[in-house]
Every structure is written in structure tokens, then in C-alpha cells.
C-alpha positions as CSV (number, residue, x, y, z in Angstrom):
1,X,0.0,0.0,0.0
2,X,1.2,3.4,-0.9
3,X,0.6,6.8,0.8
4,X,-0.7,10.0,-0.6
5,X,-1.3,13.5,0.7
6,X,-4.5,15.5,0.2
7,X,-4.1,19.2,0.5
8,X,-7.8,19.8,0.2
9,X,-9.1,23.2,-0.8
10,X,-6.8,26.1,-1.3
11,X,-7.9,29.2,0.7
12,X,-8.7,27.2,3.8
13,X,-6.3,29.1,6.0
14,X,-3.2,26.9,5.6
15,X,-2.1,28.0,2.1
16,X,1.3,29.2,3.2
17,X,2.1,25.8,4.7
18,X,0.7,23.6,2.0
19,X,3.8,23.7,-0.3
20,X,6.0,22.8,2.7
21,X,3.7,19.8,3.4
22,X,3.8,18.7,-0.3
23,X,7.6,19.0,-0.3
24,X,8.0,17.0,2.9
25,X,5.7,14.3,1.4
26,X,7.9,14.3,-1.7
27,X,11.0,13.8,0.5
28,X,9.3,11.0,2.5
29,X,8.4,9.1,-0.6
30,X,4.7,9.6,-0.7
31,X,3.3,8.6,-4.0
32,X,0.8,11.4,-4.9
33,X,-0.3,14.8,-3.8
34,X,-4.0,15.6,-4.4
35,X,-5.7,19.0,-4.5
36,X,-9.4,19.7,-4.5
37,X,-11.8,22.3,-5.9
38,X,-15.4,23.4,-5.2
39,X,-16.2,27.0,-5.7
40,X,-13.0,28.7,-4.6
41,X,-9.6,27.8,-5.8
42,X,-9.2,25.6,-8.9
43,X,-7.2,22.4,-8.6
44,X,-5.2,22.8,-11.8
45,X,-3.4,26.0,-10.7
46,X,-2.5,24.5,-7.4
47,X,-1.2,21.3,-8.9
48,X,1.0,23.3,-11.4
49,X,2.5,25.2,-8.5
50,X,3.2,22.1,-6.5
51,X,4.6,20.1,-9.4
52,X,7.0,22.9,-10.2
53,X,8.5,22.7,-6.7
54,X,8.6,19.0,-6.1
55,X,10.7,16.2,-7.8
56,X,9.1,12.8,-7.6
57,X,5.7,12.9,-6.1
58,X,2.7,12.6,-8.5
59,X,0.1,15.4,-8.5
60,X,-3.6,14.6,-8.9
61,X,-6.9,16.4,-9.1
62,X,-9.3,15.2,-6.4
63,X,-11.3,16.4,-8.2
64,X,-11.7,18.3,-11.4
65,X,-15.5,19.0,-11.4
66,X,-17.2,17.7,-14.5
67,X,-19.8,20.5,-14.7
68,X,-16.9,23.1,-14.6
69,X,-15.2,22.1,-17.8
70,X,-16.0,20.7,-21.2
71,X,-14.3,17.3,-21.6
72,X,-11.9,18.5,-24.3
73,X,-10.7,21.2,-22.0
74,X,-10.1,18.6,-19.3
75,X,-8.0,16.6,-21.8
76,X,-6.0,19.7,-22.6
77,X,-5.4,20.4,-18.9
78,X,-4.4,16.8,-18.2
79,X,-2.0,16.7,-21.2
80,X,-0.4,20.0,-20.2
81,X,0.0,19.1,-16.5
82,X,1.4,15.7,-17.4
83,X,3.9,17.3,-19.8
84,X,5.0,20.0,-17.5
85,X,5.4,17.6,-14.5
86,X,7.4,15.0,-16.4
87,X,4.7,12.4,-16.4
88,X,3.5,12.9,-12.8
89,X,-0.2,13.8,-13.3
90,X,-3.2,11.8,-12.2
91,X,-6.6,12.9,-13.4
92,X,-9.4,12.7,-10.9
93,X,-13.0,13.5,-11.9
94,X,-16.3,13.9,-10.2
95,X,-19.8,15.3,-10.8
96,X,-19.7,17.4,-7.7
97,X,-23.2,17.9,-6.2
98,X,-26.5,19.5,-7.3
99,X,-26.0,22.7,-5.3
100,X,-22.6,23.5,-6.8
101,X,-23.4,22.1,-10.3
102,X,-26.6,24.1,-10.7
103,X,-25.9,27.1,-8.3
104,X,-22.3,27.8,-9.3
105,X,-21.9,26.4,-12.8
106,X,-25.5,26.6,-14.1
107,X,-25.4,23.0,-15.2
108,X,-28.3,20.7,-14.5
109,X,-27.5,17.9,-12.2
110,X,-29.3,15.3,-14.2
111,X,-28.2,11.8,-15.3
112,X,-24.8,12.1,-13.5
113,X,-23.8,8.5,-14.4
114,X,-24.5,8.9,-18.1
115,X,-22.8,12.2,-18.2
116,X,-19.7,10.8,-16.4
117,X,-19.5,7.9,-18.8
118,X,-19.6,10.1,-21.9
119,X,-17.2,12.6,-20.3
120,X,-14.6,9.9,-19.6
121,X,-15.0,8.5,-23.1
122,X,-14.4,11.9,-24.7
123,X,-11.4,12.7,-22.5
124,X,-9.8,9.3,-23.4
125,X,-10.5,9.8,-27.1
126,X,-9.0,13.3,-27.0
127,X,-5.9,12.0,-25.3
128,X,-5.2,9.6,-28.1
129,X,-4.5,12.6,-30.2
130,X,-6.7,11.4,-33.0
131,X,-9.3,13.8,-34.5
132,X,-12.1,14.1,-32.0
133,X,-15.6,13.0,-33.0
134,X,-18.4,11.9,-30.7
135,X,-22.1,11.3,-30.8
136,X,-23.7,10.9,-27.4
137,X,-26.8,12.0,-25.4
138,X,-24.9,14.9,-23.7
139,X,-22.1,15.8,-26.2
140,X,-21.9,15.8,-29.9
141,X,-18.6,16.7,-31.5
142,X,-18.4,18.5,-33.8
143,X,-21.8,20.2,-33.6
144,X,-23.8,19.2,-36.7
145,X,-24.7,21.7,-39.4
146,X,-22.1,24.3,-38.4
147,X,-18.5,25.3,-39.2
148,X,-17.0,22.9,-36.6
149,X,-14.7,20.2,-37.8
150,X,-12.8,17.3,-36.0
151,X,-9.7,18.6,-34.3
152,X,-6.9,16.7,-32.6
153,X,-5.0,17.6,-29.4
154,X,-1.7,19.3,-30.3
155,X,0.0,18.8,-26.9
156,X,1.9,15.6,-26.5
157,X,1.4,14.2,-23.0
158,X,4.4,12.6,-21.3
159,X,2.6,9.3,-21.2
160,X,0.2,7.5,-23.6
161,X,-2.1,6.7,-20.7
162,X,-2.7,9.1,-17.8
163,X,-4.3,7.4,-14.8
164,X,-8.0,8.4,-14.6
165,X,-9.8,8.3,-11.2
166,X,-13.5,9.0,-10.4
167,X,-14.8,10.2,-7.0
168,X,-17.5,7.7,-6.1
169,X,-19.7,7.0,-3.1
170,X,-23.0,5.5,-4.2
171,X,-23.3,1.9,-5.4
172,X,-24.2,2.6,-9.0
173,X,-21.4,5.2,-9.3
174,X,-18.9,2.8,-7.7
175,X,-19.8,0.0,-10.1
176,X,-19.5,2.3,-13.1
177,X,-16.1,3.6,-11.8
178,X,-14.8,0.1,-11.6
179,X,-15.9,-0.4,-15.2
180,X,-14.5,2.7,-16.8
181,X,-11.7,4.2,-14.6
182,X,-8.3,3.3,-13.4
183,X,-9.0,4.1,-9.7
184,X,-11.6,5.3,-7.3
185,X,-11.3,8.3,-5.0
186,X,-13.1,7.6,-1.7
187,X,-14.1,9.6,1.3
188,X,-15.3,8.5,4.8
189,X,-14.2,4.9,4.2
190,X,-14.4,2.4,7.1
191,X,-12.1,-0.5,6.8
192,X,-14.6,-2.6,8.6
193,X,-17.4,-1.8,6.1
194,X,-15.3,-1.3,2.9
195,X,-16.2,-4.6,1.3
196,X,-20.0,-4.2,1.5
197,X,-20.1,-0.4,0.9
198,X,-17.4,-0.1,-1.8
199,X,-15.2,-2.9,-2.9
200,X,-18.0,-5.3,-3.9
201,X,-19.4,-2.6,-6.3
202,X,-16.0,-1.8,-7.8
203,X,-15.4,-5.5,-8.3
204,X,-18.7,-5.9,-10.1
205,X,-17.8,-3.0,-12.4
206,X,-14.5,-4.5,-13.2
207,X,-16.1,-7.8,-14.0
208,X,-18.5,-6.1,-16.4
209,X,-15.4,-4.8,-18.3
210,X,-13.8,-8.3,-18.2
211,X,-11.2,-7.1,-15.6
212,X,-10.2,-7.8,-12.0
213,X,-9.2,-5.4,-9.3
214,X,-5.6,-6.1,-10.0
215,X,-4.0,-2.8,-11.0
216,X,-7.1,-0.8,-10.0
217,X,-6.2,1.9,-7.4
218,X,-8.6,2.1,-4.4
219,X,-7.7,5.5,-3.0
220,X,-9.5,6.9,0.1
221,X,-8.6,10.1,1.9
222,X,-8.4,9.9,5.7
223,X,-7.7,12.7,8.2
224,X,-4.8,11.8,10.5
225,X,-4.4,13.2,14.0
226,X,-1.3,12.2,16.0
227,X,-1.5,11.9,19.8
228,X,-1.6,9.6,22.8
229,X,-4.0,6.7,22.6
230,X,-5.6,7.9,25.8
231,X,-6.6,11.1,23.9
232,X,-8.5,9.4,21.1
233,X,-11.8,10.9,22.2
234,X,-10.3,14.4,22.2
235,X,-8.7,13.8,18.8
236,X,-12.0,12.6,17.4
237,X,-13.7,15.8,18.6
238,X,-11.4,17.7,16.2
239,X,-13.2,16.1,13.3
240,X,-16.8,16.5,14.5
241,X,-17.5,19.7,12.5
242,X,-15.9,18.1,9.4
243,X,-18.0,14.9,9.7
244,X,-21.2,16.8,10.5
245,X,-20.6,19.1,7.4
246,X,-20.5,16.1,5.1
247,X,-23.1,13.8,6.7
248,X,-25.4,16.6,7.5
249,X,-24.9,19.5,5.1
250,X,-23.5,18.3,1.8
251,X,-26.6,18.3,-0.3
252,X,-30.3,18.4,0.5
253,X,-32.4,16.3,2.8
254,X,-33.3,14.1,-0.2
255,X,-29.9,13.9,-1.8
256,X,-26.8,13.6,0.4
257,X,-24.4,10.9,-0.8
258,X,-22.4,11.0,2.4
259,X,-25.4,10.7,4.6
260,X,-26.5,7.6,2.7
261,X,-23.0,6.2,3.1
262,X,-23.2,6.6,6.9
263,X,-26.5,4.8,6.8
264,X,-25.0,1.9,4.8
265,X,-22.4,1.7,7.5
266,X,-25.1,1.1,10.1
267,X,-25.6,4.7,11.4
268,X,-29.2,5.2,10.1
269,X,-30.6,6.9,13.2
270,X,-27.5,9.0,13.8
271,X,-27.2,10.1,10.2
272,X,-30.8,11.3,10.2
273,X,-30.3,13.3,13.5
274,X,-27.1,14.9,12.2
275,X,-28.8,16.0,9.0
276,X,-31.9,17.3,10.7
277,X,-29.9,19.4,13.1
278,X,-27.4,20.6,10.5
279,X,-30.1,21.7,7.9
280,X,-32.1,23.4,10.6
281,X,-29.0,25.6,11.4
282,X,-27.9,23.8,14.6
283,X,-24.3,23.0,13.4
284,X,-23.0,22.6,16.9
285,X,-25.8,20.1,17.7
286,X,-25.1,18.3,14.5
287,X,-21.4,18.0,15.5
288,X,-22.3,16.8,18.9
289,X,-24.6,14.1,17.4
290,X,-21.7,12.5,15.4
291,X,-20.8,9.2,17.1
292,X,-17.2,9.0,18.2
293,X,-17.2,5.5,16.7
294,X,-18.1,6.8,13.3
295,X,-15.2,9.3,13.4
296,X,-12.7,6.7,14.7
297,X,-13.6,4.3,11.9
298,X,-13.2,6.9,9.2
299,X,-10.0,8.7,10.4
300,X,-6.5,7.7,11.7
301,X,-6.2,8.7,15.4
302,X,-3.7,8.2,18.1
303,X,-0.2,6.9,18.4
304,X,2.0,5.7,15.5
305,X,1.3,2.1,16.6
306,X,-2.4,2.6,16.6
307,X,-2.3,4.2,13.2
308,X,-0.2,1.4,11.9
309,X,-2.8,-1.1,13.1
310,X,-5.5,0.9,11.2
311,X,-3.4,0.9,8.1
312,X,-3.1,-2.8,8.2
313,X,-6.9,-3.0,8.3
314,X,-7.3,-0.7,5.3
315,X,-4.7,-2.7,3.3
316,X,-6.5,-6.0,4.2
317,X,-9.8,-4.4,3.1
318,X,-8.4,-3.6,-0.4
319,X,-7.0,-0.1,-0.2
320,X,-4.0,0.4,-2.4
321,X,-3.2,4.1,-1.9
322,X,-4.1,5.7,1.4
323,X,-4.2,9.5,1.1
324,X,-3.7,11.4,4.4
325,X,-5.0,14.8,5.4
326,X,-2.6,15.5,8.3
327,X,-4.3,17.6,11.0
328,X,-2.5,20.3,13.0
329,X,-2.9,23.9,14.0
330,X,0.7,24.7,13.0
331,X,2.9,23.7,10.1
332,X,5.2,21.7,12.5
333,X,2.2,19.7,13.8
334,X,1.1,18.9,10.2
335,X,4.6,17.8,9.3
336,X,4.8,15.7,12.4
337,X,1.5,14.0,11.4
338,X,2.9,13.4,7.9
339,X,6.1,11.8,9.2
340,X,4.0,9.7,11.6
341,X,2.0,8.4,8.6
342,X,5.3,7.3,6.9
343,X,6.6,5.7,10.1
344,X,3.2,3.9,10.7
345,X,3.3,2.4,7.2
346,X,6.8,1.0,7.9
347,X,5.7,-0.4,11.3
348,X,2.7,-2.0,9.6
349,X,5.1,-3.7,7.2
350,X,3.3,-2.1,4.2
351,X,6.1,0.1,2.9
């Protein structure tokens, strides 16, 4: 199992430290540095900046939002980043959510699975550098009856095949991801529940494509907080607002993928309470309603040895790249968490 680092969103108050975190991850031998985007910083700019100031670590979008870019533009960006970084780019895609897609980008959040499939197909075709044509439900290239003509990508990527990941949570999305992608980007994964909530669907998708999970990258992001094992409850409290935001506030009462994931993990009653309180404006109450057990199962908390044991569980469950979001109020604390992750991997015998 390899380790990655997830810088999250730029503009979250730790911007000045993020480059140092990425550079330390590069020095420690982490395999990939991911950056996110929502409706603030874009991931491509951040990844260019990181790639220019690191040497070995891959840089990856987690994610480029599908409603934000035409697929041909994503192919251009991927090819450019791969070329500039010396073949170190990984392309992560996701549909985002209805609030961002429709409220920020003005793109209807309809048929997300079909749109993703077509999007991936167009990106892959464009990356072959053959003249691009496509006839689908959501995209037609070139547009019929106009002056457009088939065009081919002029940039030469460093590699013929750039690894393509999809952010997936729901069963249907997971199955499709297994079928059409090279990896899956996961959030709130529990090693104890990974088979029934995630791996089984990815495996089914791979089987539809005549493939196995061999070579497919299962890549969850987990927050990591280093401390004494006696302080696990206090460390878990650090992530209560984070968990409450996703389980309670990411989406509407009818459509929240993270809430449904918590339910599939056995927290039906708790997930409903968190969402009800969060959407009613009681964010503190929502955070207080998050079970410590749910936080502990979806983060890495405690000593290096405890974290190493959790890493063993994730590896046994099928995780191939474990991306860490190291917690800390200072740069030194975040770097210490990063180093602890590397040490834990070695103690677990997974390096």
C-alpha cells in the first residue's frame, strides 16, 4: 500500500504551509499529492504550482469537477500538466453535487452517471491525439450543421495513458467507476465496512469490463491526528464539524451521498439526526450528534502504533493508496503527522 497526501481546498487558511507539506511528502516518498476544488480555488493551478516545486511525487486532481469544464478542456489540462510535471499527473474527476453544479456552474445535475461515462469517453478519445468526434446524449462533436470540424490535441502528454480516477460514493457510481476508470477516490471509508459499501461494487464493475481489481487503485482520503491513545476521544472531537458538514450539510435532505454512506455503515438513526440538526441551522448540535465510533472508523487517530494497526486493516480491506489529510494547527504539527504516517506504514510492514 502506498501513501498519498491530500491538501484539500486552497484558501482554507493553511495556504502558506501547503507547499511545505507537499515538499515533505515528496521527500518522505509519498506517491501522490492531491488537490481539491469546489467554488473557490481551482485544482489545476494549485497542482501546477506544487509540481514545479517537487521532484518525484505525482500530482492529482481530487477532483476536477465535471460541470466546470468541457471534456476536451479537461483533456487539454491533463495533457499539459502531465507534460510540465514530467509524467507525474493523475486525473481525478467527479460530478460534484446538485447545489454546486446548478448554483455555481449553471449545469443541470441530471443523469450524472451517463454524463460521467460520456465525459470519460471523450477525454480518453481526445488524449489519443486522433481527430475528435463523438455522438452521445450529452455531447456531440463537432456540432452538426455548423462550421466545426474534427480537431486533434496538439499537446503531447508525457505518457500515452494518464491514470484516470473517479470520485465515487453510491453503489451505481462505484460500479461504473470500476468499469471505466483506473482508480476510485473515496471519502469516509471504514475498513470494517469497505467490502460491502465499496469494494463489492467496484469488483462488479471490473467484472463487467472483463477485468479484475488487479492494478485498480482504491484510494481513500483519511484525516490523521497524532496523539496519545488515551486522547483518542479528544482527537475525534477535532473532526466532529468536518464529519457533520458532510453527513449533515453536503446536499439536500433528499440527496446527500455522504449521509447515505453513513446509513449503509449502520448509522441510520445517527445520520438522520445529524442531517436534521445541520439543515435546521444547529451546526453545533449536529457535530455533537456524530458518534465517536463513526469518526474513529473513518480517520486515523492516536499513536503511531495505533495508526499502523488501522493501516493494516485498510490494506487488508483492499486499499492500495491511502491518502492522508494531516491535522494540526501549525505547520510543524502537520509535518509531524505526515512523518507519523510514513513511520506507521513502515511499522505495519506495508512500505
